C-alpha positions as CSV (number, residue, x, y, z in Angstrom):
1,M,99.7,53.5,93.0
2,S,100.9,50.1,91.8
3,A,104.6,49.1,91.7
4,T,104.5,49.3,87.9
5,A,103.0,52.7,87.8
6,Q,105.5,54.0,90.4
7,A,108.4,52.4,88.5
8,L,107.4,54.0,85.3
9,R,106.9,57.4,87.0
10,L,110.4,57.2,88.6
11,W,111.9,56.0,85.3
12,R,110.6,59.1,83.6
13,R,111.7,61.2,86.6
14,A,115.2,59.8,86.3
15,E,115.4,60.8,82.7
16,E,114.0,64.3,83.2
17,D,115.2,65.4,86.7
18,D,118.5,67.3,86.7
19,A,119.4,66.1,90.3
20,W,119.3,62.5,89.2
21,R,121.4,63.4,86.1
22,L,124.1,64.8,88.4
23,L,124.2,61.7,90.6
24,R,124.4,59.4,87.5
25,A,127.1,61.4,85.7
26,D,130.3,59.7,84.7
27,N,132.4,62.2,86.7
28,A,129.8,62.7,89.4
29,P,132.3,62.8,92.3
30,F,134.3,65.6,90.6
31,A,131.2,67.6,89.6
32,V,129.7,67.3,93.1
33,A,133.0,68.3,94.8
34,V,133.6,71.3,92.5
35,L,130.1,72.6,92.6
36,A,129.8,72.2,96.4
37,E,133.2,73.9,97.0
38,H,132.8,76.9,94.7
39,L,129.0,77.4,94.6
40,G,127.6,75.7,97.6
41,G,129.2,77.7,100.4
42,D,128.7,81.3,101.5
43,D,129.2,82.6,98.0
44,R,126.3,81.2,96.1
45,R,126.9,83.4,93.0
46,V,130.5,83.5,91.5
47,D,131.9,85.5,88.6
48,A,132.3,83.2,85.5
49,D,136.0,84.0,84.9
50,E,136.9,83.5,88.5
51,L,135.0,80.2,88.6
52,A,136.7,78.9,85.4
53,E,140.1,79.8,86.8
54,A,139.4,78.0,90.0
55,I,138.1,74.9,88.2
56,D,141.1,74.8,85.9
57,A,143.3,74.6,89.1
58,D,141.2,71.8,90.4
59,L,141.4,69.9,87.1
60,D,145.3,70.1,87.1
61,E,145.4,68.7,90.7
62,M,142.9,66.0,90.0
63,R,144.7,64.9,86.8
64,S,147.9,64.6,88.8
65,Y,146.2,61.8,90.7
66,G,145.5,59.9,87.5
67,H,141.9,60.8,86.9
68,D,140.7,61.1,83.3
69,L,139.0,64.5,82.9
70,P,139.1,65.3,79.2
71,L,137.4,68.8,79.2
72,N,138.7,72.1,80.4
73,A,136.9,74.4,82.9
74,R,134.9,76.2,80.2
75,G,133.8,72.8,78.7
76,Y,132.6,71.4,82.0
77,L,130.8,74.7,82.8
78,T,129.0,74.5,79.5
79,A,128.1,70.8,80.0
80,W,126.8,71.5,83.5
81,R,124.7,74.5,82.3
82,T,123.3,72.3,79.5
83,A,122.4,69.6,82.0
84,G,120.5,72.2,84.2
85,L,122.9,72.0,87.1
86,I,124.1,75.7,87.0
87,A,122.4,78.9,85.8
88,R,124.2,81.7,84.1
89,R,123.1,85.2,84.8
90,A,124.2,88.7,84.0
91,S,126.3,90.2,86.7
92,E,124.6,93.0,88.6
93,G,127.7,94.8,89.9
94,A,129.9,94.8,86.8
95,R,130.1,93.7,83.2
96,G,130.2,90.0,82.7
97,E,128.3,86.9,83.9
98,T,127.9,84.8,87.0
99,Y,127.1,81.2,87.7
100,E,125.0,79.8,90.5
101,L,123.5,76.4,91.3
102,T,120.0,75.5,90.2
103,V,117.4,74.1,92.5
104,D,117.9,70.5,91.3
105,A,121.7,70.7,91.9
106,L,121.1,72.0,95.4
107,A,118.8,69.1,96.1
108,A,121.4,66.6,94.9
109,L,124.2,68.2,97.0
110,R,121.9,68.3,100.0
111,F,121.1,64.6,99.6
112,L,124.8,63.7,99.4
113,D,125.7,65.9,102.3
114,E,123.1,64.1,104.5
115,R,124.5,60.7,103.3
116,E,128.0,61.9,104.2
117,S,127.1,63.3,107.6
118,P,123.7,61.6,108.5
119,R,121.6,63.2,111.2
120,H,120.8,61.3,114.3
121,A,117.6,59.3,113.8
122,A,115.9,60.8,116.9
123,T,117.0,63.6,119.2
124,A,115.3,65.2,122.1
125,S,115.6,68.7,120.6
126,R,113.9,67.6,117.4
127,L,111.1,65.9,119.3
128,A,110.7,69.0,121.5
129,S,110.6,71.3,118.5
130,L,108.0,69.1,116.8
131,S,105.9,68.9,119.9
132,M,105.9,72.6,120.4
133,Q,104.9,73.3,116.8
134,L,102.2,70.6,117.0
135,T,100.8,72.1,120.2
136,Q,100.8,75.6,118.7
137,L,99.1,74.4,115.5
138,A,96.4,72.6,117.6
139,I,95.7,75.8,119.5
140,D,95.6,78.1,116.5
141,T,93.4,75.8,114.4
142,D,90.9,74.8,117.1
143,P,87.4,76.1,116.0
144,Q,86.2,76.0,119.6
145,A,87.1,79.2,121.4
146,A,86.5,77.6,124.8
147,R,89.1,74.9,124.1
148,R,91.6,77.4,122.8
149,L,91.2,79.5,126.0
150,E,91.6,76.3,128.1
151,R,94.8,75.4,126.3
152,L,96.2,78.9,126.5
153,R,95.4,79.2,130.2
154,S,97.0,75.9,130.9
155,E,100.1,77.1,129.1
156,R,100.0,80.3,131.0
157,D,99.8,78.4,134.4
158,R,102.8,76.3,133.4
159,I,104.8,79.4,132.6
160,N,103.8,81.1,135.8
161,A,104.8,78.1,137.8
162,Q,108.2,78.2,136.2
163,I,108.6,81.9,136.9
164,A,107.6,81.3,140.6
165,S,110.1,78.4,140.9
166,I,112.9,80.5,139.5
167,E,112.0,83.4,141.8
168,R,112.2,81.1,144.8
169,G,115.5,79.8,143.7
170,D,114.2,76.2,143.5
171,A,114.8,75.8,139.7
172,D,118.2,74.6,138.6
173,D,117.2,73.1,135.2
174,A,118.9,75.5,132.8
175,L,119.8,73.6,129.6
176,T,123.6,72.9,129.5
177,G,126.1,70.5,128.2
178,P,125.4,67.9,125.5
179,R,121.6,68.6,125.4
180,A,122.1,72.3,124.8
181,L,124.8,71.6,122.1
182,E,122.5,69.1,120.5
183,R,119.7,71.6,120.2
184,L,122.1,74.3,118.9
185,R,123.3,71.9,116.2
186,E,119.8,71.1,115.2
187,L,119.2,74.9,114.8
188,L,122.3,75.2,112.6
189,S,121.1,72.3,110.5
190,Q,117.8,74.0,109.9
191,A,119.6,77.3,109.2
192,S,121.8,75.7,106.6
193,E,118.8,74.9,104.5
194,V,117.5,78.5,104.3
195,P,119.7,79.6,101.3
196,D,118.4,76.6,99.3
197,D,114.9,77.9,100.1
198,F,115.7,81.2,98.6
199,S,116.9,79.6,95.4
200,R,113.6,77.7,95.2
201,V,111.6,80.9,95.8
202,R,113.5,82.5,92.9
203,A,112.8,79.6,90.7
204,V,109.1,79.9,91.5
205,F,109.0,83.5,90.5
206,E,110.9,82.7,87.3
207,E,108.4,80.0,86.4
208,L,105.5,82.4,87.3
209,S,106.9,85.1,85.0
210,S,107.2,82.6,82.1
211,T,103.7,81.4,82.7
212,L,102.2,84.9,82.6
213,R,104.1,85.7,79.4
214,A,102.7,82.5,77.9
215,K,99.2,83.4,78.9
216,I,99.6,86.8,77.2
217,L,100.7,85.1,74.0
218,E,98.1,82.4,74.0
219,S,95.1,84.4,75.1
220,D,92.6,85.6,72.5
221,A,90.1,88.4,72.6
222,T,87.8,86.5,74.9
223,Q,90.6,85.5,77.3
224,R,92.6,88.6,77.9
225,A,92.3,88.9,81.7
226,V,96.0,88.9,82.2
227,L,96.5,91.5,79.5
228,D,93.9,93.8,80.9
229,D,95.4,93.5,84.4
230,V,98.8,94.5,83.2
231,F,97.3,97.5,81.3
232,R,95.6,98.6,84.5
233,G,98.9,98.4,86.4
234,V,98.1,95.3,88.5
235,D,101.3,93.7,89.8
236,L,100.6,90.1,88.9
237,I,104.0,88.9,90.3
238,G,103.7,90.6,93.7
239,D,100.0,89.8,94.0
240,S,100.4,86.1,93.4
241,D,100.3,83.6,96.2
242,A,104.1,83.2,96.1
243,G,104.5,87.0,96.1
244,R,102.2,87.6,99.1
245,S,103.8,84.7,101.0
246,F,107.3,86.1,100.4
247,S,106.2,89.6,101.3
248,A,105.0,88.4,104.7
249,F,108.3,86.6,105.2
250,S,110.4,89.6,104.2
251,S,108.4,91.9,106.6
252,L,109.5,89.7,109.5
253,V,113.1,89.6,108.3
254,L,113.4,93.4,107.9
255,D,111.6,94.2,111.2
256,P,114.1,96.2,113.3
257,A,112.7,95.0,116.7
258,L,112.8,91.4,115.6
259,G,116.3,91.8,114.2
260,S,117.7,93.3,117.4
261,A,116.2,90.6,119.5
262,F,117.5,87.9,117.2
263,E,121.0,89.2,117.2
264,E,121.0,89.6,121.0
265,D,119.8,85.9,121.4
266,I,122.6,84.8,119.1
267,R,125.2,86.8,121.1
268,Q,124.0,85.3,124.4
269,V,124.0,81.7,123.0
270,L,127.5,82.0,121.7
271,E,128.7,83.2,125.1
272,R,127.5,79.9,126.8
273,D,130.1,77.3,127.6
274,F,128.6,74.6,125.4
275,A,129.0,76.9,122.3
276,R,132.7,76.4,122.5
277,E,132.3,73.0,121.0
278,L,131.2,74.7,117.7
279,T,133.7,75.1,114.9
280,V,134.8,78.5,113.6
281,T,132.7,78.1,110.5
282,Q,129.6,77.2,112.5
283,R,130.0,80.2,114.8
284,R,130.6,82.5,111.8
285,R,127.5,81.2,110.1
286,L,125.4,81.7,113.1
287,R,126.6,85.3,113.6
288,G,126.0,86.2,110.0
289,F,122.7,84.3,109.6
290,L,120.4,87.4,109.9
291,D,122.6,89.4,107.5
292,E,122.4,86.5,105.0
293,L,118.6,86.5,105.4
294,K,118.5,90.2,104.6
295,I,120.8,89.9,101.6
296,R,118.9,87.0,100.2
297,T,115.6,88.8,100.8
298,A,116.8,91.9,99.0
299,E,117.9,89.7,96.0
300,V,114.5,88.1,95.7
301,H,112.9,91.5,96.0
302,D,115.0,92.7,93.1
303,V,114.0,89.6,91.1
304,I,110.3,90.3,91.7
305,T,110.7,94.0,90.7
306,V,112.6,93.1,87.5
307,F,110.0,90.5,86.5
308,A,107.1,92.8,87.2
309,R,108.6,95.7,85.3
310,G,109.6,93.4,82.4
311,L,106.1,92.0,82.2
312,R,104.6,95.5,82.2
313,R,107.1,96.8,79.6
314,Y,106.5,93.7,77.5
315,V,102.7,94.5,77.3
316,Q,102.9,98.3,77.0
317,S,105.5,98.3,74.3
318,Q,103.2,96.1,72.2
319,D,106.0,93.5,71.8
320,Y,103.6,90.8,72.6
321,Q,101.7,91.5,69.4
322,R,104.9,90.8,67.4
323,D,105.5,87.6,69.3
324,R,101.9,86.5,68.7
325,V,102.4,86.9,65.0
326,L,105.7,85.0,65.1
327,R,104.1,82.2,67.2
328,T,101.2,81.9,64.8
329,K,103.6,81.6,61.8
330,L,105.8,79.1,63.6
331,L,102.8,76.9,64.5
332,S,101.6,77.1,61.0
333,A,105.0,76.2,59.6
334,M,105.3,73.3,62.0
335,A,101.8,72.0,61.0
336,T,102.7,72.3,57.3
337,A,106.0,70.5,57.9
338,H,104.2,67.7,59.8
339,A,101.8,67.2,57.0
340,A,104.6,67.3,54.4
341,A,106.7,64.8,56.3
342,Q,104.3,62.1,55.4
343,T,105.3,62.3,51.7
344,T,108.6,64.3,51.6
345,K,111.9,63.3,53.1
346,P,113.9,65.8,55.2
347,Y,116.8,65.8,52.8
348,T,114.7,66.4,49.6
349,P,116.0,69.5,47.7
350,V,113.4,72.3,47.8
351,G,115.2,74.8,45.5
352,I,115.8,77.4,48.1
353,D,119.3,78.5,49.4
354,L,119.6,80.1,52.9
355,E,122.6,82.1,53.9
356,L,124.4,81.1,57.1
357,T,124.1,83.6,59.9
358,S,127.8,83.1,60.9
359,V,130.5,85.4,59.5
360,A,132.8,83.9,56.9
361,S,136.5,84.7,57.5
362,S,139.1,83.7,55.0
363,S,142.1,84.7,57.1
364,V,143.1,86.4,60.4
365,G,144.1,89.5,58.4
366,A,140.5,90.0,57.4
367,L,139.5,90.6,61.0
368,R,139.5,94.2,62.2
369,L,140.3,94.7,65.9
370,H,138.1,97.0,68.0
371,D,139.8,100.1,69.1
372,P,138.1,101.7,72.1
373,S,140.0,105.0,71.5
374,E,138.0,105.6,68.4
375,Y,134.9,106.1,70.6
376,D,136.5,108.5,73.1
377,A,134.6,111.7,73.5
378,A,136.6,114.6,72.1
379,A,134.7,117.4,74.0
380,D,134.8,117.8,77.8
381,I,132.0,116.4,79.8
382,T,129.6,119.0,81.0
383,T,128.5,118.7,84.6
384,H,125.0,119.8,85.3
385,E,124.1,120.9,88.8
386,T,121.0,119.3,90.4
387,A,117.9,121.4,90.6
388,A,114.3,121.1,91.7
389,V,112.3,118.7,89.6
390,D,110.0,120.1,86.9
391,W,106.5,118.9,87.9
392,E,105.1,119.4,84.4
393,M,108.0,117.4,82.9
394,L,107.3,114.5,85.2
395,R,103.6,114.6,84.4
396,A,104.3,114.5,80.7
397,F,106.7,111.6,81.2
398,A,104.1,109.7,83.2
399,R,101.5,110.2,80.5
400,E,103.8,108.8,77.9
401,T,104.2,105.5,79.9
402,E,100.9,105.1,81.7
403,I,97.2,105.2,80.5
404,D,95.6,108.2,82.2
405,F,92.5,106.4,83.6
406,S,91.6,109.5,85.7
407,E,91.2,111.6,82.6
408,L,89.2,108.9,80.8
409,T,86.9,108.4,83.8
410,A,86.2,112.1,83.9
411,N,85.5,112.1,80.1
412,V,83.0,109.2,80.4
413,N,81.2,110.7,83.3
414,D,80.9,114.0,81.6
415,V,79.3,112.5,78.5
416,L,77.0,110.4,80.6
417,T,75.5,113.5,82.1
418,A,74.3,114.7,78.7
419,S,73.3,111.4,77.0
420,E,72.4,107.9,77.9
421,L,74.3,104.8,76.8
422,P,77.1,106.6,75.0
423,S,79.5,104.5,73.0
424,V,83.3,104.7,73.0
425,G,83.0,106.6,69.7
426,D,80.7,109.2,71.4
427,I,83.3,109.7,74.1
428,L,86.1,110.2,71.6
429,D,83.9,112.7,69.6
430,A,83.4,114.8,72.7
431,H,86.9,114.3,74.1
432,P,89.6,113.4,71.6
433,A,92.2,110.8,72.5
434,T,95.0,112.8,74.1
435,Q,97.2,109.8,74.4
436,G,96.5,108.3,71.0
437,V,95.8,104.6,70.9
438,A,96.5,104.3,74.6
439,S,93.3,106.4,75.3
440,V,91.3,104.1,73.0
441,V,92.6,101.0,74.7
442,G,91.8,102.5,78.1
443,L,88.2,103.4,77.1
444,L,87.6,99.9,75.7
445,S,89.0,98.4,79.0
446,L,86.7,100.7,81.1
447,A,83.7,99.9,78.8
448,S,84.2,96.1,79.3
449,E,83.8,96.7,83.0
450,Y,81.2,99.5,83.2
451,G,79.2,98.9,80.0
452,T,78.0,96.4,77.5
453,R,79.2,95.1,74.1
454,G,76.9,95.1,71.1
455,D,76.8,93.2,67.9
456,E,77.2,96.3,65.7
457,V,80.5,97.8,64.7
458,E,81.7,101.4,64.9
459,Q,84.8,103.2,63.7
460,L,87.1,104.8,66.2
461,T,89.4,107.6,65.2
462,W,92.4,109.2,66.9
463,I,95.6,111.2,66.2
464,T,99.0,109.5,66.9
465,P,101.7,111.5,68.8
466,D,103.3,112.0,65.4
467,G,100.2,113.8,64.1
468,I,99.0,110.9,61.9
469,P,95.2,110.3,61.7
470,S,94.4,106.7,62.5
471,S,91.2,104.6,62.8
472,A,90.0,101.1,63.6
473,L,86.7,99.1,63.4
474,V,85.7,97.6,66.7
475,S,82.6,96.1,68.2
476,T,80.4,98.9,69.7
477,H,80.9,99.3,73.5
478,R,78.4,101.4,75.4
479,F,78.7,102.7,78.9
480,T,75.7,101.9,81.1
481,E,76.8,103.5,84.4
482,R,79.0,106.1,85.9
483,I,82.5,105.2,86.8
484,P,83.3,105.7,90.5
């Protein structure tokens, strides 16, 4: 890449990247200090009201030193959210909202933190760690089994020699003093980056969810793989590369044996003499590292579950059909506006008046306050005792939310025993759609996998759950084989 091309790329990156935007802000020192203090520590997600109150106190103190900070806490929070530095989310434990740092803001804070407290350029612990990882990588990726065995036996002989030396009492090379403290601080440095990794993982899943929704909206009849997978109950979020990678990571974090050994190792390390050089914050962070991993893992698991359920609900509720129509109309309107812009000015009167969506208020007396007592329940609340679940009720509920592919498979195989190449209409004639349009969609999905699609058209009929006869003209789909 030439210097010009690289400069142009970095120029565009400087305009688009939120991390650069934070570093180039007018009040960057204040923004960095506030965000790092209130959102960059152990509490990565803070209630919106509590955060605003804390920032207002910081603003009063900073202004007493003569700094010009024109906005209040709410104003700065809005500006930072617009700039992509903080994300606002609904609170999970109570009514309200919370704020947390975005991935770009974390990157900027990490960069400034390293500039403030730079690491040593080369340490023995870092070189040893790299050497060990490189050796293990060379062994694991060697295609020659003989060479792998030779390396493993060599490593085994080295370990056996160390064991024998310790048993004879000859070895007195236990790591102590500055070298042990250096290695421990290197571990703490790596551990401090783990919360940032979880934020990046969450951002990856958010982007994946948005991408899948966009594919559903933009796909047509010939490109509906994502839509069919969701109808069949495939977890596209969990089955993605990021989902499988995170699942493997979480299985290690939540392994009881690994967790017990990890906590025991931490306890033993903190009892060593060299660990007394650590600060109280460093010792507390090391003791709570595994608990923090478990908490962050559970949060990302919840995010994956929410995204997967939301995507499935979005498809099964047919909301995507409405959004498709809206997207088509918007694109058509934009195309028409682009063509009209060549001859018509934006301020040209068009003869149409649009009402504003805001509420007009002539005075304070026109406002009516909300009285919660008006919504109090007059009757006593009835307490129902728990009882054994009704299996039939659960089955009926499941049929309302899921396509019964087992029933559809049995219907298709039943008709195939009596006739060859039956169409979807033949299946519905022999076995009416018990789930309405869901049964029709399920049969078409099965026919696309276990049959063929013809050029002719047939009319499919069914009865909706409300008892309304319905029909549709679709391409004829015929089953050519039994469904396993």
